[in-house]
C-alpha positions as CSV (number, residue, x, y, z in Angstrom):
1,M,29.1,-4.0,-12.1
2,G,27.6,-4.6,-15.6
3,S,24.1,-3.7,-14.3
4,L,25.4,-0.4,-12.9
5,W,26.7,0.5,-16.4
6,N,23.1,0.1,-17.6
7,L,22.2,3.1,-15.6
8,L,23.9,5.2,-18.2
9,Y,20.8,4.7,-20.2
10,L,19.1,7.3,-18.0
11,L,21.4,9.9,-19.6
12,E,20.0,9.2,-23.1
13,P,17.5,11.6,-24.7
14,A,14.3,9.6,-24.1
15,P,14.6,9.1,-20.3
16,V,15.9,12.6,-19.8
17,S,13.0,14.0,-21.8
18,L,10.6,11.9,-19.8
19,I,12.0,13.1,-16.5
20,I,12.0,16.8,-17.5
21,T,8.5,16.6,-18.9
22,A,7.1,14.8,-15.8
23,V,8.7,17.2,-13.3
24,G,7.5,20.2,-15.4
25,V,4.0,18.9,-15.8
26,T,3.7,18.1,-12.1
27,F,4.8,21.6,-11.0
28,G,2.8,23.2,-13.8
29,S,-0.4,21.3,-12.7
30,A,0.1,22.5,-9.1
31,F,0.7,26.1,-10.1
32,R,-2.3,26.1,-12.5
33,A,-4.5,24.7,-9.7
34,L,-3.5,27.6,-7.5
35,N,-4.2,30.2,-10.1
36,Y,-7.5,28.6,-11.1
37,G,-8.7,28.9,-7.5
38,K,-7.8,32.6,-7.5
39,E,-9.6,33.1,-10.8
40,M,-12.8,31.5,-9.6
41,E,-12.7,33.6,-6.4
42,R,-11.8,36.8,-8.2
43,N,-14.6,36.4,-10.9
44,R,-17.1,34.9,-8.4
45,D,-17.6,32.2,-10.9
46,F,-18.5,28.9,-9.1
47,S,-20.1,27.2,-12.1
48,E,-17.0,25.1,-12.5
49,A,-16.1,24.9,-8.8
50,S,-13.4,22.4,-7.9
51,I,-14.1,19.3,-5.9
52,T,-12.4,18.9,-2.5
53,L,-12.0,15.3,-1.6
54,D,-13.0,14.2,1.9
55,R,-11.7,11.1,3.6
56,S,-14.2,8.6,2.3
57,Q,-13.8,9.9,-1.3
58,A,-10.1,9.6,-1.0
59,L,-10.4,6.0,0.2
60,M,-12.7,5.2,-2.7
61,I,-10.3,6.3,-5.4
62,P,-8.0,3.2,-5.1
63,V,-11.1,1.0,-5.0
64,M,-12.7,2.6,-8.1
65,S,-9.3,2.6,-9.9
66,S,-8.9,-1.2,-9.2
67,L,-12.4,-1.9,-10.6
68,S,-11.6,0.3,-13.7
69,L,-8.3,-1.6,-14.1
70,L,-10.0,-4.9,-14.1
71,L,-12.7,-3.7,-16.5
72,M,-10.0,-2.5,-18.9
73,F,-8.1,-5.8,-18.5
74,Y,-11.0,-8.0,-19.4
75,L,-13.1,-5.9,-21.7
76,F,-10.7,-3.4,-23.3
77,T,-11.1,-4.8,-26.8
78,S,-14.9,-4.4,-26.5
79,V,-15.0,-0.9,-25.1
80,S,-11.8,0.6,-26.6
81,Q,-13.6,2.6,-29.3
82,L,-16.1,4.0,-26.8
83,L,-13.2,4.9,-24.5
84,T,-11.5,6.7,-27.4
85,V,-14.6,8.8,-28.0
86,F,-14.9,9.8,-24.4
87,T,-11.2,10.5,-24.2
88,A,-11.4,12.7,-27.2
89,I,-14.2,14.7,-25.7
90,A,-12.3,15.1,-22.4
91,S,-9.2,16.1,-24.3
92,V,-11.0,18.9,-26.1
93,S,-12.4,20.2,-22.8
94,S,-9.0,19.9,-21.0
95,L,-7.0,21.5,-23.8
96,F,-9.5,24.4,-23.9
97,F,-9.1,24.8,-20.2
98,C,-5.3,24.9,-20.3
99,L,-5.0,27.3,-23.3
100,S,-7.7,29.8,-22.2
101,P,-5.5,31.8,-19.8
102,Y,-2.8,32.3,-22.4
103,V,-5.4,33.4,-25.0
104,A,-6.9,35.8,-22.4
105,Y,-3.4,37.2,-21.6
106,L,-2.6,37.8,-25.3
107,K,-6.0,39.4,-25.8
108,S,-5.4,41.8,-22.9
109,Q,-1.8,42.6,-24.0
110,F,-2.9,43.6,-27.5
111,G,-6.2,45.2,-26.5
112,L,-8.2,43.0,-28.8
113,T,-12.0,43.3,-28.9
114,D,-13.8,40.1,-28.3
115,P,-17.5,40.3,-28.9
116,Y,-19.9,37.7,-27.6
117,V,-21.4,35.3,-30.2
118,S,-23.5,33.3,-27.8
119,R,-25.2,33.7,-24.5
120,C,-26.9,30.4,-23.9
121,C,-27.0,27.9,-21.0
122,S,-26.0,30.7,-18.6
123,K,-22.5,30.8,-20.3
124,S,-21.1,33.6,-22.3
125,F,-19.2,32.5,-25.4
126,T,-16.9,34.9,-27.2
127,R,-15.4,34.9,-30.7
128,T,-12.0,34.2,-29.4
129,Q,-13.3,31.3,-27.3
130,G,-15.0,29.9,-30.4
131,L,-11.7,30.0,-32.4
132,L,-9.9,28.4,-29.5
133,L,-12.5,25.7,-29.4
134,F,-12.1,25.0,-33.1
135,L,-8.3,24.8,-32.6
136,C,-8.7,22.3,-29.7
137,I,-11.1,20.2,-31.8
138,G,-8.6,20.3,-34.7
139,T,-5.8,19.2,-32.5
140,V,-7.8,16.2,-31.2
141,A,-8.9,15.4,-34.7
142,A,-5.2,15.4,-35.8
143,W,-4.4,13.0,-33.0
144,L,-7.3,10.7,-34.0
145,V,-6.0,10.6,-37.6
146,T,-2.2,10.3,-37.0
147,G,-1.9,8.9,-33.5
148,H,1.3,10.9,-33.2
149,W,3.0,10.6,-29.8
150,I,3.6,14.3,-29.5
151,L,-0.1,15.0,-29.8
152,N,-0.8,12.1,-27.4
153,N,1.5,13.8,-24.8
154,L,-0.1,17.2,-25.4
155,L,-3.6,15.9,-24.7
156,G,-2.4,13.8,-21.7
157,I,-0.7,16.8,-20.2
158,S,-3.8,18.9,-20.6
159,I,-5.9,16.2,-19.0
160,C,-3.5,16.1,-16.0
161,I,-3.5,19.8,-15.5
162,A,-7.3,20.0,-15.7
163,F,-7.7,17.1,-13.3
164,V,-5.4,18.6,-10.6
165,S,-7.1,22.0,-11.0
166,H,-10.6,20.7,-10.4
167,V,-9.9,17.9,-7.8
168,R,-8.3,19.2,-4.6
169,L,-7.2,17.8,-1.2
170,P,-8.1,19.7,2.0
171,N,-5.1,18.8,4.1
172,I,-2.1,16.5,4.5
173,K,-4.1,14.0,6.5
174,V,-6.5,13.2,3.6
175,C,-3.6,13.5,1.2
176,A,-1.5,11.0,3.2
177,M,-4.4,8.6,3.2
178,L,-4.8,8.8,-0.5
179,L,-1.1,8.5,-1.2
180,V,-0.6,5.5,1.1
181,C,-3.6,3.7,-0.4
182,L,-2.4,4.4,-4.0
183,F,1.1,3.3,-2.8
184,V,-0.4,-0.1,-1.9
185,Y,-2.6,-0.1,-5.0
186,D,0.4,0.4,-7.4
187,I,2.5,-2.2,-5.7
188,F,-0.2,-4.8,-5.8
189,W,-1.2,-4.4,-9.4
190,V,2.3,-4.3,-10.7
191,F,4.0,-6.9,-8.5
192,F,1.3,-9.3,-7.3
193,S,-1.6,-9.2,-9.8
194,E,-0.1,-12.0,-12.0
195,R,-0.6,-14.4,-9.1
196,F,-4.3,-13.8,-9.0
197,F,-5.2,-13.0,-12.6
198,G,-2.6,-14.8,-14.6
199,A,-1.0,-11.7,-16.1
200,N,0.4,-8.4,-14.9
201,V,-2.8,-6.4,-15.0
202,M,-1.2,-2.9,-14.7
203,V,1.3,-3.5,-17.5
204,S,-1.2,-5.2,-19.7
205,V,-3.6,-2.3,-19.5
206,A,-0.9,0.3,-19.8
207,T,0.5,-1.2,-23.0
208,Q,-2.8,-1.9,-24.8
209,Q,-3.6,0.2,-27.8
210,A,-7.2,1.2,-28.6
211,S,-9.0,0.7,-31.9
212,N,-9.4,4.0,-33.7
213,P,-13.1,4.7,-34.4
214,V,-12.1,7.1,-37.2
215,H,-10.4,4.3,-39.0
216,T,-13.4,2.1,-38.4
217,V,-15.9,4.6,-39.9
218,A,-13.6,5.5,-42.8
219,N,-13.1,1.9,-43.6
220,S,-16.9,1.1,-43.5
221,L,-17.6,4.1,-45.8
222,S,-14.6,3.2,-48.1
223,L,-13.4,6.8,-47.8
224,P,-10.3,7.9,-49.7
225,G,-7.0,8.3,-47.7
226,L,-7.8,5.4,-45.4
227,Q,-4.2,4.4,-45.4
228,M,-3.3,7.7,-43.7
229,V,-5.5,7.0,-40.7
230,T,-3.9,4.9,-38.0
231,K,-5.7,1.8,-36.9
232,K,-4.5,1.8,-33.3
233,L,-4.1,4.6,-30.8
234,E,-2.2,5.2,-27.6
235,L,-4.8,6.8,-25.3
236,P,-3.6,10.0,-23.7
237,V,-3.7,8.4,-20.2
238,K,0.2,8.4,-20.2
239,I,3.0,10.3,-21.7
240,V,5.2,8.4,-24.1
241,F,8.6,9.0,-25.6
242,P,10.2,6.9,-28.4
243,R,13.3,5.1,-27.0
244,N,15.0,6.1,-30.2
245,L,13.8,9.7,-29.7
246,F,15.5,11.4,-32.7
247,G,14.8,8.4,-35.0
248,G,11.1,8.5,-34.1
249,V,8.6,5.6,-34.6
250,T,5.7,5.0,-36.9
251,P,2.2,5.8,-35.6
252,G,0.6,2.8,-34.1
253,G,4.0,1.2,-33.6
254,S,4.8,-1.4,-30.9
255,T,4.6,-0.1,-27.3
256,R,8.0,-1.6,-26.8
257,D,9.4,1.3,-28.9
258,F,8.3,3.7,-26.1
259,M,9.1,4.8,-22.6
260,M,5.9,5.6,-20.7
261,L,4.7,7.2,-17.5
262,G,1.1,7.1,-16.4
263,L,-0.8,10.3,-15.8
264,G,-1.5,9.2,-12.3
265,D,2.2,9.2,-11.5
266,M,2.1,12.9,-12.3
267,A,-1.4,13.9,-11.2
268,I,-1.4,12.4,-7.7
269,P,1.9,13.9,-6.6
270,A,0.8,17.2,-8.3
271,M,-2.2,17.2,-5.9
272,L,0.2,17.1,-3.0
273,L,2.2,19.9,-4.6
274,A,-0.9,22.0,-5.2
275,L,-1.8,21.6,-1.5
276,I,1.5,22.7,-0.2
277,L,1.8,25.4,-2.8
278,C,-1.5,26.8,-1.4
279,F,0.0,26.5,2.1
280,D,3.1,28.4,1.0
281,H,0.9,31.0,-0.6
282,R,-1.1,31.5,2.5
283,K,1.8,31.7,4.8
284,S,3.9,34.0,2.7
285,R,3.2,37.8,2.7
286,D,4.9,38.2,-0.7
287,T,3.6,37.9,-4.2
288,V,3.8,34.4,-5.5
289,N,5.5,34.5,-8.8
290,L,7.3,31.9,-10.9
291,L,10.3,34.1,-11.0
292,D,10.6,34.8,-7.3
293,M,9.2,31.7,-5.6
294,H,12.8,30.7,-4.7
295,S,12.8,33.7,-2.3
296,S,13.9,32.9,1.3
297,K,10.9,34.8,2.6
298,G,8.0,32.6,3.5
299,H,8.0,28.9,3.9
300,K,8.2,27.4,0.4
301,Y,7.6,23.7,1.1
302,I,7.3,23.3,-2.7
303,W,11.1,23.3,-3.0
304,Y,11.3,20.2,-0.8
305,A,8.5,18.3,-2.6
306,L,9.5,19.1,-6.2
307,P,13.1,17.8,-5.9
308,G,11.7,14.9,-4.0
309,Y,9.5,14.1,-6.9
310,A,12.4,14.3,-9.4
311,I,14.5,12.0,-7.1
312,G,11.7,9.5,-6.8
313,L,11.1,9.4,-10.5
314,V,14.8,8.9,-11.3
315,T,14.9,6.2,-8.7
316,A,11.9,4.4,-10.2
317,L,13.5,4.5,-13.7
318,A,16.8,3.3,-12.3
319,A,15.1,0.4,-10.6
320,G,13.4,-0.5,-13.8
321,V,16.7,-0.5,-15.7
322,L,18.5,-2.6,-13.0
323,T,15.7,-5.1,-12.6
324,Q,14.7,-5.1,-16.3
325,S,11.1,-5.2,-15.1
326,P,8.2,-2.7,-14.8
327,Q,8.2,-0.7,-11.5
328,P,5.2,0.9,-9.6
329,A,6.3,4.5,-9.8
330,L,4.3,5.5,-6.7
331,L,6.5,3.0,-4.7
332,Y,9.2,5.6,-5.0
333,L,7.2,8.8,-5.5
334,V,5.1,8.7,-2.4
335,P,8.0,8.5,0.1
336,S,10.1,11.0,-1.8
337,T,7.4,13.7,-1.9
338,L,5.3,13.1,1.2
339,G,8.2,12.2,3.4
340,P,10.1,15.5,3.2
341,I,7.0,17.6,3.7
342,V,6.1,15.7,6.9
343,V,9.6,15.8,8.3
344,I,10.2,19.5,7.5
345,S,6.8,20.6,8.8
346,W,7.4,18.6,12.0
347,I,10.8,20.3,12.5
348,R,9.1,23.7,11.9
349,R,6.3,22.8,14.2
350,E,3.7,23.3,11.5
351,L,2.7,19.6,11.0
352,A,-0.5,20.1,13.0
353,E,-1.5,23.0,10.8
354,L,-0.8,21.1,7.7
355,W,-2.3,17.9,9.0
356,D,-5.7,19.1,10.1
357,G,-5.8,22.7,8.8
358,P,-8.6,23.8,6.5
359,L,-8.1,24.2,2.7
360,P,-6.1,27.4,2.2
361,S,-8.4,30.2,1.5
362,F,-8.3,31.9,-1.9
363,N,-10.1,34.9,-0.5
364,D,-6.9,36.5,0.9
365,K,-6.7,39.7,-1.1
366,V,-3.1,40.4,0.1
367,H,-1.6,37.7,-2.1
368,E,-1.7,38.0,-5.8
369,I,-0.7,35.3,-8.2
370,E,1.2,36.3,-11.3
371,V,1.5,33.8,-14.2
């Protein structure tokens, strides 16, 4: 009975914020992926074409993820500064990708002129894009200096959205293969890795903090204000919330002060959501809009998968509270998202179309996506 009372912890600000953020990011990533496909088709711009995973590529993801996990487990201290640099570059690119549509929308609403300042490498670069790029670089620089958890989350969310927009699944068959393999992957590395490697590999990697190259350079050059630069950084491969949310924590503080959720626990389900959102879009003969997607017209599988994701996430957090041990989130998220889609599509006799069907075409001019 006492353990059940511990579940009241899920009503505190930190877990509630984590759940709301994860659900919002997962849905937002799927919706952005749908819009990005329409943008590429409409503009005939395939210079940044998305990658559609085939069966062999989907099967390789858990293998490569396992190798990367082991590399991080044994060599993290040696490569952490290099990883921070690569992560910073990826964060700038991802943040630019995520903010560009909103800047373009504001520009069109206010009728702002936006002259080109560069036309090199087959890419046109405007003044507004230049300013946005400086803003993104400044945001990443602020994260490198302060290591603040809000900036960490912002960059992690942008990486998640960019990944889901550029890496797609062709059908539920490949999606199911990927999810089942990652289901096993997550269970093994959380529950059984200690038997083989002497430590919980997943938890060890997830809770490690990277050395800050900015602090290293500033220290070697004896630059003023060194005390303002954090020595350690949480890499934006997860979202984190201070357990004492309103009290906050100091940058570079202990990982025990945070609740965390890996980007993979949002990005992988978001790939499923993106796939079924495309299916909903293709089947419906109405405009797909954030305000009217609840309409009874059309099929809207998204409204089975999204609540399933929320339920799975709450279940994972509850299991962690009851057992007082880390839980593999995909153990709960895979059945709660994939299961309803398979069952409902079987009832509607659309499972075959989802299972083997081609990637939904973005060339259908009848549908129009409104952000």
